[in-house]
C-alpha positions as a Markdown table, in Angstrom:
| # | Residue | x | y | z |
|---|---|---|---|---|
| 1 | Met | 70.1 | 77.6 | 100.1 |
| 2 | Lys | 72.7 | 79.1 | 98.6 |
| 3 | Ile | 74.7 | 81.4 | 100.8 |
| 4 | Ala | 77.4 | 84.0 | 100.2 |
| 5 | Tyr | 80.3 | 84.9 | 102.9 |
| 6 | Ile | 81.5 | 88.6 | 102.3 |
| 7 | Thr | 84.5 | 90.3 | 104.2 |
| 8 | Asp | 86.5 | 92.8 | 103.7 |
| 9 | Ser | 90.6 | 93.0 | 103.2 |
| 10 | Thr | 92.0 | 93.9 | 106.3 |
| 11 | Ile | 90.7 | 89.9 | 107.9 |
| 12 | Val | 93.7 | 86.9 | 107.2 |
| 13 | Leu | 91.9 | 83.6 | 106.7 |
| 14 | Pro | 92.5 | 80.6 | 108.6 |
| 15 | Asp | 94.0 | 78.3 | 106.5 |
| 16 | Ser | 91.1 | 75.8 | 107.0 |
| 17 | Ile | 88.5 | 78.7 | 105.0 |
| 18 | Gln | 91.4 | 80.0 | 102.6 |
| 19 | Gln | 90.3 | 78.3 | 99.3 |
| 20 | His | 86.5 | 78.2 | 100.5 |
| 21 | Pro | 84.4 | 79.0 | 97.3 |
| 22 | Asp | 81.9 | 81.0 | 98.7 |
| 23 | Ile | 83.7 | 84.0 | 100.6 |
| 24 | His | 83.9 | 87.0 | 99.0 |
| 25 | Ile | 86.6 | 89.7 | 99.9 |
| 26 | Val | 86.0 | 93.7 | 99.2 |
| 27 | Pro | 89.3 | 95.6 | 99.3 |
| 28 | Leu | 89.7 | 98.6 | 101.0 |
| 29 | Tyr | 91.7 | 101.1 | 99.3 |
| 30 | Val | 95.6 | 102.2 | 100.4 |
| 31 | Val | 96.0 | 106.1 | 99.2 |
| 32 | Lys | 99.6 | 107.5 | 98.9 |
| 33 | Gly | 99.2 | 110.9 | 98.3 |
| 34 | Asp | 96.0 | 111.3 | 96.6 |
| 35 | Glu | 96.0 | 108.1 | 94.5 |
| 36 | Pro | 93.8 | 105.1 | 95.9 |
| 37 | Tyr | 95.0 | 101.3 | 95.4 |
| 38 | Lys | 93.0 | 98.6 | 95.7 |
| 39 | Asp | 94.3 | 96.4 | 99.1 |
| 40 | Gly | 95.5 | 92.9 | 98.4 |
| 41 | Val | 94.6 | 93.6 | 94.7 |
| 42 | Glu | 96.8 | 96.6 | 93.4 |
| 43 | Val | 99.0 | 96.9 | 96.4 |
| 44 | Asn | 100.6 | 94.4 | 98.8 |
| 45 | Ala | 101.6 | 95.0 | 102.4 |
| 46 | Glu | 105.3 | 95.1 | 101.9 |
| 47 | Thr | 104.9 | 98.0 | 98.9 |
| 48 | Val | 102.9 | 99.7 | 101.7 |
| 49 | Tyr | 106.0 | 99.7 | 104.2 |
| 50 | Glu | 108.3 | 100.8 | 101.3 |
| 51 | Trp | 106.2 | 104.2 | 101.2 |
| 52 | Ile | 106.0 | 104.3 | 104.4 |
| 53 | Asp | 109.8 | 104.1 | 105.2 |
| 54 | Ala | 110.6 | 106.3 | 102.2 |
| 55 | Gly | 108.7 | 108.8 | 104.1 |
| 56 | Glu | 105.5 | 109.0 | 101.8 |
| 57 | Arg | 101.9 | 110.3 | 102.7 |
| 58 | Val | 100.0 | 107.1 | 103.4 |
| 59 | Ser | 96.5 | 106.8 | 104.3 |
| 60 | Thr | 93.1 | 104.5 | 104.2 |
| 61 | Ser | 89.9 | 104.9 | 102.8 |
| 62 | Gln | 87.1 | 102.4 | 103.0 |
| 63 | Pro | 85.4 | 101.0 | 100.0 |
| 64 | Ala | 82.7 | 103.2 | 98.3 |
| 65 | Ile | 78.9 | 101.9 | 98.7 |
| 66 | Gly | 78.8 | 101.6 | 95.1 |
| 67 | Asp | 81.8 | 98.8 | 95.1 |
| 68 | Phe | 79.4 | 96.7 | 97.3 |
| 69 | Val | 75.9 | 97.3 | 95.2 |
| 70 | Thr | 78.7 | 95.6 | 92.1 |
| 71 | Leu | 79.4 | 92.7 | 94.4 |
| 72 | Tyr | 75.9 | 92.2 | 95.3 |
| 73 | Glu | 74.1 | 92.8 | 91.9 |
| 74 | Glu | 76.7 | 89.9 | 90.5 |
| 75 | Leu | 75.9 | 87.8 | 93.7 |
| 76 | Lys | 71.6 | 88.0 | 93.4 |
| 77 | Gln | 72.6 | 85.7 | 90.4 |
| 78 | Glu | 74.2 | 82.6 | 92.1 |
| 79 | Tyr | 73.4 | 83.6 | 96.4 |
| 80 | Asp | 69.6 | 83.2 | 97.7 |
| 81 | Met | 71.7 | 85.3 | 100.6 |
| 82 | Gly | 74.7 | 86.4 | 102.2 |
| 83 | Ile | 76.3 | 87.4 | 105.9 |
| 84 | Ala | 78.8 | 90.0 | 106.1 |
| 85 | Ile | 81.4 | 90.2 | 108.4 |
| 86 | His | 83.7 | 93.4 | 108.7 |
| 87 | Leu | 86.1 | 95.2 | 110.3 |
| 88 | Ser | 85.4 | 97.2 | 113.3 |
| 89 | Ser | 82.2 | 99.8 | 112.5 |
| 90 | Asp | 84.0 | 102.3 | 115.2 |
| 91 | Leu | 87.4 | 101.9 | 113.0 |
| 92 | Ser | 86.0 | 102.3 | 109.3 |
| 93 | Gly | 82.8 | 102.7 | 107.7 |
| 94 | Thr | 82.8 | 99.6 | 106.0 |
| 95 | Tyr | 80.5 | 98.1 | 107.8 |
| 96 | Ser | 77.8 | 100.7 | 107.3 |
| 97 | Ala | 78.6 | 100.6 | 103.4 |
| 98 | Ser | 77.9 | 96.9 | 103.1 |
| 99 | Val | 74.9 | 96.9 | 104.6 |
| 100 | Gln | 73.4 | 100.0 | 102.1 |
| 101 | Gly | 75.2 | 98.2 | 99.4 |
| 102 | Ala | 72.8 | 95.3 | 99.8 |
| 103 | Glu | 69.6 | 97.4 | 100.1 |
| 104 | Ile | 70.2 | 99.3 | 97.3 |
| 105 | Ala | 71.3 | 95.8 | 95.2 |
| 106 | Glu | 68.0 | 94.4 | 97.4 |
| 107 | Phe | 70.1 | 91.7 | 98.2 |
| 108 | Lys | 69.5 | 89.9 | 101.1 |
| 109 | Leu | 72.0 | 90.0 | 104.1 |
| 110 | Arg | 72.7 | 89.0 | 107.5 |
| 111 | Ala | 75.4 | 91.6 | 109.2 |
| 112 | Ile | 77.8 | 91.0 | 112.1 |
| 113 | Asp | 80.3 | 93.5 | 113.2 |
| 114 | Ser | 83.6 | 92.3 | 114.2 |
| 115 | Arg | 84.7 | 94.6 | 116.6 |
| 116 | Ala | 88.2 | 94.0 | 115.5 |
| 117 | Gly | 90.0 | 92.5 | 112.2 |
| 118 | Ile | 92.7 | 90.6 | 111.0 |
| 119 | Tyr | 93.2 | 86.9 | 112.3 |
| 120 | Thr | 90.1 | 87.4 | 115.0 |
| 121 | Met | 88.1 | 87.8 | 112.0 |
| 122 | Gly | 89.0 | 85.3 | 110.4 |
| 123 | Leu | 88.5 | 82.8 | 113.2 |
| 124 | Leu | 84.7 | 84.5 | 113.6 |
| 125 | Leu | 84.2 | 83.8 | 110.2 |
| 126 | Glu | 85.7 | 80.3 | 110.1 |
| 127 | Glu | 83.1 | 79.7 | 113.3 |
| 128 | Leu | 80.5 | 81.4 | 111.3 |
| 129 | Ile | 81.0 | 78.8 | 108.6 |
| 130 | Glu | 81.1 | 75.9 | 110.8 |
| 131 | Arg | 78.0 | 76.3 | 112.5 |
| 132 | Val | 75.8 | 77.8 | 109.0 |
| 133 | Glu | 77.1 | 74.0 | 107.6 |
| 134 | Arg | 76.2 | 72.0 | 110.0 |
| 135 | Gly | 72.6 | 73.3 | 109.8 |
| 136 | Asp | 72.3 | 76.1 | 112.9 |
| 137 | Ala | 69.4 | 78.2 | 112.2 |
| 138 | Leu | 70.4 | 81.8 | 111.0 |
| 139 | Asp | 69.1 | 83.5 | 113.9 |
| 140 | Asp | 71.2 | 81.8 | 116.5 |
| 141 | Val | 74.1 | 81.6 | 114.3 |
| 142 | Glu | 73.6 | 85.3 | 114.6 |
| 143 | Val | 73.0 | 85.7 | 118.1 |
| 144 | Tyr | 76.1 | 83.5 | 118.6 |
| 145 | Met | 78.3 | 85.7 | 116.8 |
| 146 | Lys | 77.3 | 89.0 | 118.4 |
| 147 | Glu | 78.6 | 87.0 | 121.5 |
| 148 | Arg | 81.6 | 85.7 | 120.4 |
| 149 | Val | 82.9 | 89.2 | 119.2 |
| 150 | Glu | 83.7 | 89.7 | 122.9 |
| 151 | Asp | 86.0 | 87.4 | 123.3 |
| 152 | Val | 88.6 | 89.0 | 120.3 |
| 153 | Arg | 92.0 | 89.8 | 122.0 |
| 154 | Ile | 94.4 | 91.7 | 120.1 |
| 155 | Glu | 97.5 | 93.7 | 121.5 |
| 156 | Leu | 100.2 | 95.5 | 119.4 |
| 157 | Thr | 102.9 | 98.0 | 119.9 |
| 158 | Ile | 104.5 | 100.0 | 117.5 |
| 159 | Gln | 108.2 | 101.4 | 117.1 |
| 160 | Asn | 107.5 | 105.0 | 116.8 |
| 161 | Leu | 104.8 | 107.6 | 117.2 |
| 162 | Thr | 105.5 | 109.4 | 113.6 |
| 163 | Gln | 103.3 | 107.3 | 111.4 |
| 164 | Met | 100.2 | 107.4 | 113.8 |
| 165 | Gln | 100.6 | 111.7 | 113.8 |
| 166 | Lys | 100.5 | 111.5 | 110.4 |
| 167 | Gly | 97.5 | 109.5 | 110.1 |
| 168 | Gly | 95.8 | 111.7 | 112.4 |
| 169 | Arg | 96.0 | 109.4 | 115.4 |
| 170 | Ile | 97.7 | 111.9 | 117.6 |
| 171 | Ser | 99.1 | 115.3 | 117.7 |
| 172 | Lys | 102.3 | 116.3 | 116.1 |
| 173 | Ser | 103.5 | 117.6 | 119.3 |
| 174 | Lys | 102.8 | 113.9 | 121.4 |
| 175 | Ala | 104.5 | 112.3 | 118.8 |
| 176 | Leu | 107.2 | 114.3 | 119.1 |
| 177 | Ile | 107.8 | 113.8 | 122.5 |
| 178 | Gly | 107.0 | 110.3 | 122.6 |
| 179 | Asn | 109.8 | 109.6 | 120.2 |
| 180 | Met | 112.6 | 112.2 | 122.1 |
| 181 | Leu | 111.4 | 110.2 | 125.1 |
| 182 | Gln | 111.4 | 106.4 | 124.0 |
| 183 | Leu | 107.6 | 106.3 | 125.2 |
| 184 | Lys | 105.9 | 103.0 | 123.7 |
| 185 | Pro | 102.6 | 102.8 | 124.3 |
| 186 | Val | 100.9 | 99.5 | 124.5 |
| 187 | Leu | 97.8 | 99.8 | 122.4 |
| 188 | Arg | 94.9 | 96.6 | 122.3 |
| 189 | Phe | 91.5 | 96.5 | 120.5 |
| 190 | Glu | 88.7 | 97.3 | 123.4 |
| 191 | Asp | 85.1 | 97.7 | 121.8 |
| 192 | Gly | 86.1 | 98.2 | 118.6 |
| 193 | Leu | 88.6 | 100.7 | 119.3 |
| 194 | Ile | 92.2 | 100.6 | 119.0 |
| 195 | Val | 93.4 | 102.2 | 122.7 |
| 196 | Pro | 96.6 | 102.8 | 124.9 |
| 197 | Tyr | 96.5 | 101.0 | 127.9 |
| 198 | Gln | 100.1 | 100.5 | 128.8 |
| 199 | Thr | 102.9 | 102.9 | 127.8 |
| 200 | Val | 106.2 | 101.8 | 128.6 |
| 201 | Arg | 110.1 | 103.1 | 127.7 |
| 202 | Thr | 111.6 | 101.5 | 125.1 |
| 203 | Tyr | 110.5 | 99.3 | 122.4 |
| 204 | Lys | 112.6 | 95.9 | 124.1 |
| 205 | Lys | 110.1 | 96.2 | 127.1 |
| 206 | Ala | 107.2 | 96.8 | 125.4 |
| 207 | Gln | 107.9 | 93.5 | 123.0 |
| 208 | Ala | 108.4 | 91.9 | 126.4 |
| 209 | His | 105.2 | 93.1 | 127.6 |
| 210 | Leu | 103.6 | 91.5 | 124.5 |
| 211 | Phe | 105.3 | 88.5 | 124.8 |
| 212 | Glu | 104.7 | 87.5 | 128.6 |
| 213 | Ala | 101.2 | 88.5 | 128.2 |
| 214 | Leu | 100.5 | 85.7 | 125.1 |
| 215 | Arg | 103.2 | 83.3 | 126.8 |
| 216 | Glu | 100.8 | 83.5 | 129.7 |
| 217 | Ala | 97.5 | 83.1 | 127.7 |
| 218 | Ile | 99.0 | 80.3 | 126.1 |
| 219 | Ala | 99.9 | 78.3 | 129.7 |
| 220 | Ser | 96.5 | 79.1 | 131.1 |
| 221 | Gly | 94.8 | 77.7 | 127.9 |
| 222 | Glu | 93.3 | 80.6 | 127.1 |
| 223 | Cys | 94.5 | 81.0 | 123.5 |
| 224 | Lys | 94.8 | 77.6 | 121.6 |
| 225 | Asp | 95.3 | 79.5 | 118.0 |
| 226 | Val | 97.4 | 82.7 | 117.7 |
| 227 | Ser | 98.5 | 85.2 | 115.1 |
| 228 | Ile | 101.7 | 87.0 | 115.6 |
| 229 | Phe | 101.3 | 89.6 | 113.2 |
| 230 | His | 103.9 | 92.6 | 112.5 |
| 231 | Gly | 104.7 | 95.5 | 110.6 |
| 232 | Asn | 107.8 | 94.5 | 108.1 |
| 233 | Val | 109.6 | 92.7 | 111.0 |
| 234 | Pro | 109.3 | 89.0 | 110.6 |
| 235 | Glu | 112.5 | 87.8 | 111.8 |
| 236 | Leu | 111.2 | 89.4 | 115.4 |
| 237 | Ala | 107.8 | 87.6 | 115.0 |
| 238 | Glu | 109.3 | 84.5 | 113.6 |
| 239 | Ser | 112.0 | 84.3 | 117.1 |
| 240 | Trp | 108.7 | 84.8 | 119.7 |
| 241 | Lys | 107.5 | 81.8 | 117.3 |
| 242 | Arg | 110.6 | 79.4 | 117.9 |
| 243 | Glu | 110.1 | 80.3 | 121.8 |
| 244 | Leu | 106.8 | 79.6 | 121.9 |
| 245 | Gly | 107.3 | 76.4 | 120.9 |
| 246 | Asp | 104.4 | 74.0 | 119.2 |
| 247 | Asp | 102.3 | 73.4 | 122.1 |
| 248 | Ile | 99.4 | 75.7 | 119.9 |
| 249 | Gln | 98.7 | 76.5 | 116.3 |
| 250 | Ile | 100.7 | 79.8 | 116.3 |
| 251 | Arg | 101.3 | 81.5 | 112.6 |
| 252 | Val | 103.1 | 84.7 | 111.5 |
| 253 | Asp | 101.0 | 87.5 | 109.3 |
| 254 | Thr | 102.3 | 90.2 | 108.2 |
| 255 | Leu | 99.9 | 93.1 | 109.4 |
| 256 | Ala | 97.6 | 94.4 | 106.8 |
| 257 | Pro | 98.4 | 97.6 | 104.8 |
| 258 | Leu | 94.9 | 99.2 | 106.2 |
| 259 | Leu | 96.2 | 99.2 | 109.4 |
| 260 | Gly | 100.2 | 99.3 | 109.1 |
| 261 | Ala | 99.5 | 102.4 | 107.0 |
| 262 | His | 98.7 | 103.9 | 110.8 |
| 263 | Thr | 101.2 | 102.3 | 112.7 |
| 264 | Gly | 104.0 | 102.1 | 110.7 |
| 265 | Ser | 107.2 | 99.7 | 110.2 |
| 266 | Gly | 108.8 | 98.3 | 113.0 |
| 267 | Ser | 104.7 | 97.3 | 115.0 |
| 268 | Ile | 104.2 | 93.7 | 116.3 |
| 269 | Gly | 100.8 | 92.1 | 118.3 |
| 270 | Ile | 99.1 | 89.4 | 118.9 |
| 271 | Ser | 95.9 | 88.3 | 118.3 |
| 272 | Phe | 93.2 | 85.2 | 119.4 |
| 273 | Leu | 89.9 | 84.1 | 120.0 |
| 274 | Lys | 90.0 | 83.2 | 123.7 |
| 275 | Ala | 88.8 | 79.4 | 123.6 |
| 276 | Lys | 85.5 | 78.4 | 124.4 |
């Protein structure tokens, strides 16, 4: 049986599956003003952060169901079925659009809600492919993956609240007061949503909190493969990597435009799956 693996452009793929021939990525959309651009196809992260810094109105949009119908009609010619893993369904309708697209195209599909995105979604996909290719029963793989999503850990902080206010995540008054008082939220994925769990004074204190959290996770063995992701602050992310040393695999990634459009320039965070 030939299986296609379907995901979306919020994913960060581990090196081991970067060139996998059966992975198919459906782009979400970054919208500047009223003009949509396919994420990773018609626009890259650097350009999106330039738009944000220039004060452009930047938002995001999920793929249309028709985008998935078109893909699944094509995949039917080569594959017996597909397994999809997508950005948290609480943050986007991408998962739902994928499932509906497969139904319309009459393409056999199993779908998994990653409850997250970025590098953790890539690590989940890596484990999924490994289990399928070694011959595990698909029912067992699906059960395992739906349990494994509970091991996602993503935490981040942002430099200012303006972009979150523009994206409708917080009110204008909260953004104004927060910026005036230099309040910096530390956010994390929890049950598929990005939620604040701590607020500190100053961006540097928020950075320090995340850095120490990552250091503790490494020391405890909880973390063995991590992405330090950033919104247009590569020097800061690289300095974290150097300071943490070579005891585990650490990579630096630019935060996907779809999330960066909400967090803005200056965001930085950590992403990993808890070690089994």
